[in-house]
mmCIF file as Biopython writes it, N, C-alpha, C and O atoms, coordinates in Angstrom:
data_model
#
loop_
_atom_site.group_PDB
_atom_site.id
_atom_site.type_symbol
_atom_site.label_atom_id
_atom_site.label_alt_id
_atom_site.label_comp_id
_atom_site.label_asym_id
_atom_site.label_entity_id
_atom_site.label_seq_id
_atom_site.pdbx_PDB_ins_code
_atom_site.Cartn_x
_atom_site.Cartn_y
_atom_site.Cartn_z
_atom_site.occupancy
_atom_site.B_iso_or_equiv
_atom_site.auth_seq_id
_atom_site.auth_asym_id
_atom_site.pdbx_PDB_model_num
ATOM 1   N N  . MET A ? 1  ? 3.179   5.042   -29.275 1.0 0.0 1  A 1 
ATOM 2   C CA . MET A ? 1  ? 4.072   6.029   -28.455 1.0 0.0 1  A 1 
ATOM 3   C C  . MET A ? 1  ? 4.752   4.104   -26.758 1.0 0.0 1  A 1 
ATOM 4   O O  . MET A ? 1  ? 4.198   3.169   -26.181 1.0 0.0 1  A 1 
ATOM 5   N N  . ALA A ? 2  ? 6.279   4.788   -26.864 1.0 0.0 2  A 1 
ATOM 6   C CA . ALA A ? 2  ? 6.907   4.596   -26.063 1.0 0.0 2  A 1 
ATOM 7   C C  . ALA A ? 2  ? 6.508   5.163   -24.739 1.0 0.0 2  A 1 
ATOM 8   O O  . ALA A ? 2  ? 5.950   6.188   -25.132 1.0 0.0 2  A 1 
ATOM 9   N N  . TYR A ? 3  ? 6.402   5.196   -23.248 1.0 0.0 3  A 1 
ATOM 10  C CA . TYR A ? 3  ? 5.638   5.437   -22.208 1.0 0.0 3  A 1 
ATOM 11  C C  . TYR A ? 3  ? 7.847   5.865   -21.530 1.0 0.0 3  A 1 
ATOM 12  O O  . TYR A ? 3  ? 8.915   5.253   -21.532 1.0 0.0 3  A 1 
ATOM 13  N N  . ARG A ? 4  ? 7.380   7.099   -21.141 1.0 0.0 4  A 1 
ATOM 14  C CA . ARG A ? 4  ? 9.322   7.213   -20.656 1.0 0.0 4  A 1 
ATOM 15  C C  . ARG A ? 4  ? 9.169   7.622   -19.660 1.0 0.0 4  A 1 
ATOM 16  O O  . ARG A ? 4  ? 8.164   8.174   -19.213 1.0 0.0 4  A 1 
ATOM 17  N N  . ILE A ? 5  ? 10.600  7.312   -18.938 1.0 0.0 5  A 1 
ATOM 18  C CA . ILE A ? 5  ? 9.717   7.561   -17.205 1.0 0.0 5  A 1 
ATOM 19  C C  . ILE A ? 5  ? 10.439  9.275   -17.032 1.0 0.0 5  A 1 
ATOM 20  O O  . ILE A ? 5  ? 11.473  9.763   -17.488 1.0 0.0 5  A 1 
ATOM 21  N N  . PRO A ? 6  ? 9.636   9.689   -16.394 1.0 0.0 6  A 1 
ATOM 22  C CA . PRO A ? 6  ? 10.139  10.674  -15.513 1.0 0.0 6  A 1 
ATOM 23  C C  . PRO A ? 6  ? 11.142  11.293  -14.970 1.0 0.0 6  A 1 
ATOM 24  O O  . PRO A ? 6  ? 11.327  11.013  -13.786 1.0 0.0 6  A 1 
ATOM 25  N N  . VAL A ? 7  ? 11.723  11.908  -15.359 1.0 0.0 7  A 1 
ATOM 26  C CA . VAL A ? 7  ? 13.037  12.162  -14.563 1.0 0.0 7  A 1 
ATOM 27  C C  . VAL A ? 7  ? 13.076  13.223  -13.051 1.0 0.0 7  A 1 
ATOM 28  O O  . VAL A ? 7  ? 12.817  14.385  -12.737 1.0 0.0 7  A 1 
ATOM 29  N N  . LEU A ? 8  ? 13.768  11.475  -12.185 1.0 0.0 8  A 1 
ATOM 30  C CA . LEU A ? 8  ? 13.505  12.203  -10.843 1.0 0.0 8  A 1 
ATOM 31  C C  . LEU A ? 8  ? 15.071  13.338  -10.616 1.0 0.0 8  A 1 
ATOM 32  O O  . LEU A ? 8  ? 16.157  13.282  -11.192 1.0 0.0 8  A 1 
ATOM 33  N N  . PRO A ? 9  ? 14.514  14.389  -9.430  1.0 0.0 9  A 1 
ATOM 34  C CA . PRO A ? 9  ? 13.229  13.938  -8.273  1.0 0.0 9  A 1 
ATOM 35  C C  . PRO A ? 9  ? 11.833  14.897  -9.643  1.0 0.0 9  A 1 
ATOM 36  O O  . PRO A ? 9  ? 12.240  15.419  -10.681 1.0 0.0 9  A 1 
ATOM 37  N N  . PHE A ? 10 ? 10.681  14.886  -9.336  1.0 0.0 10 A 1 
ATOM 38  C CA . PHE A ? 10 ? 10.001  15.565  -9.875  1.0 0.0 10 A 1 
ATOM 39  C C  . PHE A ? 10 ? 9.993   17.026  -9.850  1.0 0.0 10 A 1 
ATOM 40  O O  . PHE A ? 10 ? 10.856  17.789  -9.417  1.0 0.0 10 A 1 
ATOM 41  N N  . ASP A ? 11 ? 9.362   17.167  -10.153 1.0 0.0 11 A 1 
ATOM 42  C CA . ASP A ? 11 ? 8.826   19.074  -10.032 1.0 0.0 11 A 1 
ATOM 43  C C  . ASP A ? 11 ? 7.570   19.410  -9.073  1.0 0.0 11 A 1 
ATOM 44  O O  . ASP A ? 11 ? 7.147   20.560  -9.194  1.0 0.0 11 A 1 
ATOM 45  N N  . LEU A ? 12 ? 7.043   18.751  -8.329  1.0 0.0 12 A 1 
ATOM 46  C CA . LEU A ? 12 ? 6.490   18.982  -7.349  1.0 0.0 12 A 1 
ATOM 47  C C  . LEU A ? 12 ? 6.244   18.793  -5.255  1.0 0.0 12 A 1 
ATOM 48  O O  . LEU A ? 12 ? 6.055   17.910  -4.419  1.0 0.0 12 A 1 
ATOM 49  N N  . ASP A ? 13 ? 6.398   20.091  -5.329  1.0 0.0 13 A 1 
ATOM 50  C CA . ASP A ? 13 ? 5.399   19.733  -3.661  1.0 0.0 13 A 1 
ATOM 51  C C  . ASP A ? 13 ? 5.253   18.043  -3.641  1.0 0.0 13 A 1 
ATOM 52  O O  . ASP A ? 13 ? 4.604   17.371  -4.443  1.0 0.0 13 A 1 
ATOM 53  N N  . LEU A ? 14 ? 6.262   17.424  -2.180  1.0 0.0 14 A 1 
ATOM 54  C CA . LEU A ? 14 ? 4.855   16.273  -1.550  1.0 0.0 14 A 1 
ATOM 55  C C  . LEU A ? 14 ? 5.298   16.566  -0.746  1.0 0.0 14 A 1 
ATOM 56  O O  . LEU A ? 14 ? 5.112   15.617  0.015   1.0 0.0 14 A 1 
ATOM 57  N N  . GLU A ? 15 ? 5.836   17.274  -0.236  1.0 0.0 15 A 1 
ATOM 58  C CA . GLU A ? 15 ? 4.895   17.186  1.124   1.0 0.0 15 A 1 
ATOM 59  C C  . GLU A ? 15 ? 3.874   18.928  1.201   1.0 0.0 15 A 1 
ATOM 60  O O  . GLU A ? 15 ? 4.014   20.036  1.720   1.0 0.0 15 A 1 
ATOM 61  N N  . THR A ? 16 ? 3.124   18.383  0.539   1.0 0.0 16 A 1 
ATOM 62  C CA . THR A ? 16 ? 2.337   19.642  1.383   1.0 0.0 16 A 1 
ATOM 63  C C  . THR A ? 16 ? 1.490   18.893  2.451   1.0 0.0 16 A 1 
ATOM 64  O O  . THR A ? 16 ? 1.594   17.742  2.876   1.0 0.0 16 A 1 
ATOM 65  N N  . LYS A ? 17 ? 0.265   20.298  2.881   1.0 0.0 17 A 1 
ATOM 66  C CA . LYS A ? 17 ? -0.339  19.567  4.158   1.0 0.0 17 A 1 
ATOM 67  C C  . LYS A ? 17 ? -1.527  18.645  3.996   1.0 0.0 17 A 1 
ATOM 68  O O  . LYS A ? 17 ? -1.920  18.289  5.107   1.0 0.0 17 A 1 
ATOM 69  N N  . ALA A ? 18 ? -2.071  18.254  3.242   1.0 0.0 18 A 1 
ATOM 70  C CA . ALA A ? 18 ? -3.081  17.706  2.612   1.0 0.0 18 A 1 
ATOM 71  C C  . ALA A ? 18 ? -1.772  16.072  2.898   1.0 0.0 18 A 1 
ATOM 72  O O  . ALA A ? 18 ? -1.725  15.353  3.896   1.0 0.0 18 A 1 
ATOM 73  N N  . ILE A ? 19 ? -0.956  15.980  1.690   1.0 0.0 19 A 1 
ATOM 74  C CA . ILE A ? 19 ? -0.684  14.242  1.638   1.0 0.0 19 A 1 
ATOM 75  C C  . ILE A ? 19 ? 0.429   14.400  2.814   1.0 0.0 19 A 1 
ATOM 76  O O  . ILE A ? 19 ? 1.275   13.506  2.843   1.0 0.0 19 A 1 
ATOM 77  N N  . MET A ? 20 ? 0.527   15.433  3.787   1.0 0.0 20 A 1 
ATOM 78  C CA . MET A ? 20 ? 1.318   14.449  5.006   1.0 0.0 20 A 1 
ATOM 79  C C  . MET A ? 20 ? -0.173  14.226  6.547   1.0 0.0 20 A 1 
ATOM 80  O O  . MET A ? 20 ? -0.174  13.277  7.330   1.0 0.0 20 A 1 
ATOM 81  N N  . LYS A ? 21 ? -0.438  14.516  6.549   1.0 0.0 21 A 1 
ATOM 82  C CA . LYS A ? 21 ? -2.419  14.295  6.936   1.0 0.0 21 A 1 
ATOM 83  C C  . LYS A ? 21 ? -2.668  12.746  6.562   1.0 0.0 21 A 1 
ATOM 84  O O  . LYS A ? 21 ? -2.737  11.858  7.411   1.0 0.0 21 A 1 
ATOM 85  N N  . LYS A ? 22 ? -2.852  12.452  4.508   1.0 0.0 22 A 1 
ATOM 86  C CA . LYS A ? 22 ? -2.983  11.172  4.656   1.0 0.0 22 A 1 
ATOM 87  C C  . LYS A ? 22 ? -1.845  10.118  4.782   1.0 0.0 22 A 1 
ATOM 88  O O  . LYS A ? 22 ? -2.069  8.951   4.459   1.0 0.0 22 A 1 
ATOM 89  N N  . THR A ? 23 ? -0.608  10.517  5.254   1.0 0.0 23 A 1 
ATOM 90  C CA . THR A ? 23 ? 0.491   9.827   5.139   1.0 0.0 23 A 1 
ATOM 91  C C  . THR A ? 23 ? -0.080  9.263   7.151   1.0 0.0 23 A 1 
ATOM 92  O O  . THR A ? 23 ? 0.131   8.215   7.760   1.0 0.0 23 A 1 
ATOM 93  N N  . VAL A ? 24 ? -0.375  9.781   7.319   1.0 0.0 24 A 1 
ATOM 94  C CA . VAL A ? 24 ? -0.192  9.580   9.151   1.0 0.0 24 A 1 
ATOM 95  C C  . VAL A ? 24 ? -1.878  8.468   9.039   1.0 0.0 24 A 1 
ATOM 96  O O  . VAL A ? 24 ? -2.208  7.768   9.996   1.0 0.0 24 A 1 
ATOM 97  N N  . SER A ? 25 ? -2.594  8.519   7.926   1.0 0.0 25 A 1 
ATOM 98  C CA . SER A ? 25 ? -3.720  7.452   8.415   1.0 0.0 25 A 1 
ATOM 99  C C  . SER A ? 25 ? -3.338  6.989   8.014   1.0 0.0 25 A 1 
ATOM 100 O O  . SER A ? 25 ? -3.774  5.865   8.260   1.0 0.0 25 A 1 
ATOM 101 N N  . ALA A ? 26 ? -2.629  6.948   7.378   1.0 0.0 26 A 1 
ATOM 102 C CA . ALA A ? 26 ? -1.675  5.303   6.058   1.0 0.0 26 A 1 
ATOM 103 C C  . ALA A ? 26 ? -1.093  5.054   7.414   1.0 0.0 26 A 1 
ATOM 104 O O  . ALA A ? 26 ? -1.716  4.145   7.963   1.0 0.0 26 A 1 
ATOM 105 N N  . ARG A ? 27 ? -0.029  5.576   8.226   1.0 0.0 27 A 1 
ATOM 106 C CA . ARG A ? 27 ? 0.469   4.517   8.113   1.0 0.0 27 A 1 
ATOM 107 C C  . ARG A ? 27 ? -0.085  3.950   9.931   1.0 0.0 27 A 1 
ATOM 108 O O  . ARG A ? 27 ? 0.561   3.215   10.677  1.0 0.0 27 A 1 
ATOM 109 N N  . GLY A ? 28 ? -1.581  4.660   10.238  1.0 0.0 28 A 1 
ATOM 110 C CA . GLY A ? 28 ? -2.336  4.531   10.934  1.0 0.0 28 A 1 
ATOM 111 C C  . GLY A ? 28 ? -2.884  2.477   11.029  1.0 0.0 28 A 1 
ATOM 112 O O  . GLY A ? 28 ? -2.991  1.433   11.672  1.0 0.0 28 A 1 
ATOM 113 N N  . ALA A ? 29 ? -3.023  3.168   9.881   1.0 0.0 29 A 1 
ATOM 114 C CA . ALA A ? 29 ? -4.133  1.477   9.001   1.0 0.0 29 A 1 
ATOM 115 C C  . ALA A ? 29 ? -2.683  0.433   8.760   1.0 0.0 29 A 1 
ATOM 116 O O  . ALA A ? 29 ? -2.483  -0.771  8.927   1.0 0.0 29 A 1 
ATOM 117 N N  . LEU A ? 30 ? -2.189  1.105   8.484   1.0 0.0 30 A 1 
ATOM 118 C CA . LEU A ? 30 ? -0.349  -0.162  8.625   1.0 0.0 30 A 1 
ATOM 119 C C  . LEU A ? 30 ? -0.165  -0.336  9.462   1.0 0.0 30 A 1 
ATOM 120 O O  . LEU A ? 30 ? 0.206   -1.494  9.274   1.0 0.0 30 A 1 
ATOM 121 N N  . ALA A ? 31 ? -0.034  -0.165  10.746  1.0 0.0 31 A 1 
ATOM 122 C CA . ALA A ? 31 ? -0.197  0.010   12.055  1.0 0.0 31 A 1 
ATOM 123 C C  . ALA A ? 31 ? -0.779  -1.525  12.259  1.0 0.0 31 A 1 
ATOM 124 O O  . ALA A ? 31 ? -0.242  -2.608  12.494  1.0 0.0 31 A 1 
ATOM 125 N N  . GLU A ? 32 ? -2.381  -1.010  12.017  1.0 0.0 32 A 1 
ATOM 126 C CA . GLU A ? 32 ? -3.301  -1.803  12.774  1.0 0.0 32 A 1 
ATOM 127 C C  . GLU A ? 32 ? -3.068  -3.241  11.972  1.0 0.0 32 A 1 
ATOM 128 O O  . GLU A ? 32 ? -2.770  -4.175  12.716  1.0 0.0 32 A 1 
ATOM 129 N N  . MET A ? 33 ? -3.179  -3.588  10.338  1.0 0.0 33 A 1 
ATOM 130 C CA . MET A ? 33 ? -2.705  -4.245  10.040  1.0 0.0 33 A 1 
ATOM 131 C C  . MET A ? 33 ? -1.828  -4.865  10.078  1.0 0.0 33 A 1 
ATOM 132 O O  . MET A ? 33 ? -2.038  -5.897  9.440   1.0 0.0 33 A 1 
ATOM 133 N N  . LYS A ? 34 ? -0.655  -4.828  10.589  1.0 0.0 34 A 1 
ATOM 134 C CA . LYS A ? 34 ? 0.485   -5.508  10.995  1.0 0.0 34 A 1 
ATOM 135 C C  . LYS A ? 34 ? 0.388   -5.504  12.561  1.0 0.0 34 A 1 
ATOM 136 O O  . LYS A ? 34 ? 1.322   -5.545  13.362  1.0 0.0 34 A 1 
ATOM 137 N N  . GLY A ? 35 ? -0.615  -5.458  12.745  1.0 0.0 35 A 1 
ATOM 138 C CA . GLY A ? 35 ? -1.118  -6.078  14.771  1.0 0.0 35 A 1 
ATOM 139 C C  . GLY A ? 35 ? -1.906  -7.097  14.775  1.0 0.0 35 A 1 
ATOM 140 O O  . GLY A ? 35 ? -1.820  -8.111  15.467  1.0 0.0 35 A 1 
ATOM 141 N N  . ALA A ? 36 ? -3.160  -6.653  13.510  1.0 0.0 36 A 1 
ATOM 142 C CA . ALA A ? 36 ? -4.202  -8.185  12.618  1.0 0.0 36 A 1 
ATOM 143 C C  . ALA A ? 36 ? -2.889  -9.408  12.680  1.0 0.0 36 A 1 
ATOM 144 O O  . ALA A ? 36 ? -2.565  -10.283 13.483  1.0 0.0 36 A 1 
ATOM 145 N N  . ALA A ? 37 ? -2.428  -8.967  11.507  1.0 0.0 37 A 1 
ATOM 146 C CA . ALA A ? 37 ? -1.073  -9.740  10.999  1.0 0.0 37 A 1 
ATOM 147 C C  . ALA A ? 37 ? -0.771  -10.873 11.699  1.0 0.0 37 A 1 
ATOM 148 O O  . ALA A ? 37 ? -1.363  -11.931 11.484  1.0 0.0 37 A 1 
ATOM 149 N N  . LEU A ? 38 ? 0.526   -10.696 12.926  1.0 0.0 38 A 1 
ATOM 150 C CA . LEU A ? 38 ? 1.109   -11.245 14.200  1.0 0.0 38 A 1 
ATOM 151 C C  . LEU A ? 38 ? 0.038   -12.192 14.601  1.0 0.0 38 A 1 
ATOM 152 O O  . LEU A ? 38 ? 0.234   -13.404 14.692  1.0 0.0 38 A 1 
ATOM 153 N N  . SER A ? 39 ? -1.580  -11.368 14.942  1.0 0.0 39 A 1 
ATOM 154 C CA . SER A ? 39 ? -2.296  -11.711 15.688  1.0 0.0 39 A 1 
ATOM 155 C C  . SER A ? 39 ? -2.095  -13.230 15.071  1.0 0.0 39 A 1 
ATOM 156 O O  . SER A ? 39 ? -1.617  -13.912 15.977  1.0 0.0 39 A 1 
ATOM 157 N N  . ILE A ? 40 ? -2.251  -13.913 14.041  1.0 0.0 40 A 1 
ATOM 158 C CA . ILE A ? 40 ? -2.538  -15.035 12.806  1.0 0.0 40 A 1 
ATOM 159 C C  . ILE A ? 40 ? -1.174  -15.657 12.995  1.0 0.0 40 A 1 
ATOM 160 O O  . ILE A ? 40 ? -0.156  -15.051 12.663  1.0 0.0 40 A 1 
ATOM 161 N N  . PRO A ? 41 ? -1.144  -17.232 13.686  1.0 0.0 41 A 1 
ATOM 162 C CA . PRO A ? 41 ? -0.004  -18.189 13.502  1.0 0.0 41 A 1 
ATOM 163 C C  . PRO A ? 41 ? 0.634   -18.722 12.374  1.0 0.0 41 A 1 
ATOM 164 O O  . PRO A ? 41 ? 1.606   -19.477 12.403  1.0 0.0 41 A 1 
ATOM 165 N N  . ASN A ? 42 ? -0.087  -18.204 11.139  1.0 0.0 42 A 1 
ATOM 166 C CA . ASN A ? 42 ? 0.641   -18.217 9.169   1.0 0.0 42 A 1 
ATOM 167 C C  . ASN A ? 42 ? 0.909   -16.749 8.821   1.0 0.0 42 A 1 
ATOM 168 O O  . ASN A ? 42 ? -0.156  -16.498 8.257   1.0 0.0 42 A 1 
ATOM 169 N N  . GLU A ? 43 ? 1.203   -16.273 8.802   1.0 0.0 43 A 1 
ATOM 170 C CA . GLU A ? 43 ? 1.732   -15.490 8.639   1.0 0.0 43 A 1 
ATOM 171 C C  . GLU A ? 43 ? 0.791   -14.871 6.664   1.0 0.0 43 A 1 
ATOM 172 O O  . GLU A ? 43 ? -0.037  -14.102 6.174   1.0 0.0 43 A 1 
ATOM 173 N N  . SER A ? 44 ? 1.989   -16.183 6.269   1.0 0.0 44 A 1 
ATOM 174 C CA . SER A ? 44 ? 1.634   -16.459 4.831   1.0 0.0 44 A 1 
ATOM 175 C C  . SER A ? 44 ? 0.240   -16.730 4.552   1.0 0.0 44 A 1 
ATOM 176 O O  . SER A ? 44 ? -0.096  -16.166 3.510   1.0 0.0 44 A 1 
ATOM 177 N N  . ILE A ? 45 ? -0.763  -17.431 5.133   1.0 0.0 45 A 1 
ATOM 178 C CA . ILE A ? 45 ? -2.110  -17.620 5.464   1.0 0.0 45 A 1 
ATOM 179 C C  . ILE A ? 45 ? -2.692  -16.225 4.009   1.0 0.0 45 A 1 
ATOM 180 O O  . ILE A ? 45 ? -3.145  -16.226 2.864   1.0 0.0 45 A 1 
ATOM 181 N N  . LEU A ? 46 ? -2.151  -14.959 5.392   1.0 0.0 46 A 1 
ATOM 182 C CA . LEU A ? 46 ? -2.950  -13.917 4.704   1.0 0.0 46 A 1 
ATOM 183 C C  . LEU A ? 46 ? -2.899  -13.200 3.472   1.0 0.0 46 A 1 
ATOM 184 O O  . LEU A ? 46 ? -3.838  -12.586 2.967   1.0 0.0 46 A 1 
ATOM 185 N N  . ILE A ? 47 ? -1.565  -13.336 2.952   1.0 0.0 47 A 1 
ATOM 186 C CA . ILE A ? 47 ? -0.940  -12.958 2.273   1.0 0.0 47 A 1 
ATOM 187 C C  . ILE A ? 47 ? -1.454  -13.948 0.701   1.0 0.0 47 A 1 
ATOM 188 O O  . ILE A ? 47 ? -2.184  -13.631 -0.238  1.0 0.0 47 A 1 
ATOM 189 N N  . ASN A ? 48 ? -0.996  -14.696 0.878   1.0 0.0 48 A 1 
ATOM 190 C CA . ASN A ? 48 ? -1.761  -16.052 -0.281  1.0 0.0 48 A 1 
ATOM 191 C C  . ASN A ? 48 ? -2.990  -15.792 -0.340  1.0 0.0 48 A 1 
ATOM 192 O O  . ASN A ? 48 ? -3.737  -16.111 -1.264  1.0 0.0 48 A 1 
ATOM 193 N N  . THR A ? 49 ? -3.403  -14.944 1.054   1.0 0.0 49 A 1 
ATOM 194 C CA . THR A ? 49 ? -5.055  -15.365 0.297   1.0 0.0 49 A 1 
ATOM 195 C C  . THR A ? 49 ? -5.649  -14.463 -0.006  1.0 0.0 49 A 1 
ATOM 196 O O  . THR A ? 49 ? -6.735  -14.727 -0.522  1.0 0.0 49 A 1 
ATOM 197 N N  . LEU A ? 50 ? -5.290  -13.001 0.136   1.0 0.0 50 A 1 
ATOM 198 C CA . LEU A ? 50 ? -5.021  -11.205 -0.755  1.0 0.0 50 A 1 
ATOM 199 C C  . LEU A ? 50 ? -4.488  -12.053 -2.185  1.0 0.0 50 A 1 
ATOM 200 O O  . LEU A ? 50 ? -5.296  -11.596 -2.993  1.0 0.0 50 A 1 
ATOM 201 N N  . SER A ? 51 ? -3.700  -12.918 -2.899  1.0 0.0 51 A 1 
ATOM 202 C CA . SER A ? 51 ? -3.800  -12.507 -4.117  1.0 0.0 51 A 1 
ATOM 203 C C  . SER A ? 51 ? -4.771  -13.723 -4.989  1.0 0.0 51 A 1 
ATOM 204 O O  . SER A ? 51 ? -5.361  -13.920 -6.051  1.0 0.0 51 A 1 
ATOM 205 N N  . LEU A ? 52 ? -4.519  -14.187 -3.993  1.0 0.0 52 A 1 
ATOM 206 C CA . LEU A ? 52 ? -6.224  -15.495 -4.345  1.0 0.0 52 A 1 
ATOM 207 C C  . LEU A ? 52 ? -7.235  -14.327 -5.064  1.0 0.0 52 A 1 
ATOM 208 O O  . LEU A ? 52 ? -7.385  -14.045 -6.253  1.0 0.0 52 A 1 
ATOM 209 N N  . GLN A ? 53 ? -7.748  -13.873 -4.063  1.0 0.0 53 A 1 
ATOM 210 C CA . GLN A ? 53 ? -9.442  -12.731 -4.063  1.0 0.0 53 A 1 
ATOM 211 C C  . GLN A ? 53 ? -8.696  -11.695 -4.773  1.0 0.0 53 A 1 
ATOM 212 O O  . GLN A ? 53 ? -9.631  -10.967 -5.107  1.0 0.0 53 A 1 
ATOM 213 N N  . GLU A ? 54 ? -7.538  -11.084 -5.274  1.0 0.0 54 A 1 
ATOM 214 C CA . GLU A ? 54 ? -6.961  -10.314 -6.813  1.0 0.0 54 A 1 
ATOM 215 C C  . GLU A ? 54 ? -7.649  -10.924 -7.894  1.0 0.0 54 A 1 
ATOM 216 O O  . GLU A ? 54 ? -8.607  -10.478 -8.526  1.0 0.0 54 A 1 
ATOM 217 N N  . ALA A ? 55 ? -6.764  -12.491 -8.090  1.0 0.0 55 A 1 
ATOM 218 C CA . ALA A ? 55 ? -7.202  -13.149 -9.229  1.0 0.0 55 A 1 
ATOM 219 C C  . ALA A ? 55 ? -8.135  -13.295 -9.763  1.0 0.0 55 A 1 
ATOM 220 O O  . ALA A ? 55 ? -8.333  -13.503 -10.960 1.0 0.0 55 A 1 
ATOM 221 N N  . LYS A ? 56 ? -9.226  -13.150 -8.437  1.0 0.0 56 A 1 
ATOM 222 C CA . LYS A ? 56 ? -10.979 -14.012 -8.368  1.0 0.0 56 A 1 
ATOM 223 C C  . LYS A ? 56 ? -11.434 -12.714 -9.189  1.0 0.0 56 A 1 
ATOM 224 O O  . LYS A ? 56 ? -11.820 -12.584 -10.351 1.0 0.0 56 A 1 
ATOM 225 N N  . ASP A ? 57 ? -11.169 -11.469 -7.761  1.0 0.0 57 A 1 
ATOM 226 C CA . ASP A ? 57 ? -11.930 -10.363 -8.467  1.0 0.0 57 A 1 
ATOM 227 C C  . ASP A ? 57 ? -11.391 -9.809  -9.303  1.0 0.0 57 A 1 
ATOM 228 O O  . ASP A ? 57 ? -11.439 -8.603  -9.062  1.0 0.0 57 A 1 
ATOM 229 N N  . HIS A ? 58 ? -10.444 -10.189 -10.951 1.0 0.0 58 A 1 
ATOM 230 C CA . HIS A ? 58 ? -10.420 -9.780  -12.055 1.0 0.0 58 A 1 
ATOM 231 C C  . HIS A ? 58 ? -10.174 -10.760 -13.369 1.0 0.0 58 A 1 
ATOM 232 O O  . HIS A ? 58 ? -9.416  -10.619 -14.328 1.0 0.0 58 A 1 
ATOM 233 N N  . GLU A ? 59 ? -11.160 -11.858 -13.017 1.0 0.0 59 A 1 
ATOM 234 C CA . GLU A ? 59 ? -12.110 -12.859 -14.038 1.0 0.0 59 A 1 
ATOM 235 C C  . GLU A ? 59 ? -12.670 -12.342 -14.175 1.0 0.0 59 A 1 
ATOM 236 O O  . GLU A ? 59 ? -13.620 -12.637 -14.900 1.0 0.0 59 A 1 
#
């Protein structure tokens, strides 16, 4: 059976209290990661390392 892309917009409310609370914590984590990445002289090293780690984990 072929995958069917759902019609947008979804028929569910994505602005629930629980989801909004999660977006606040996710935003904070992203800001922290951005700050850490800016302290690295070459940010591409971080990105390349993440893809190598992911490839290693899937072996």
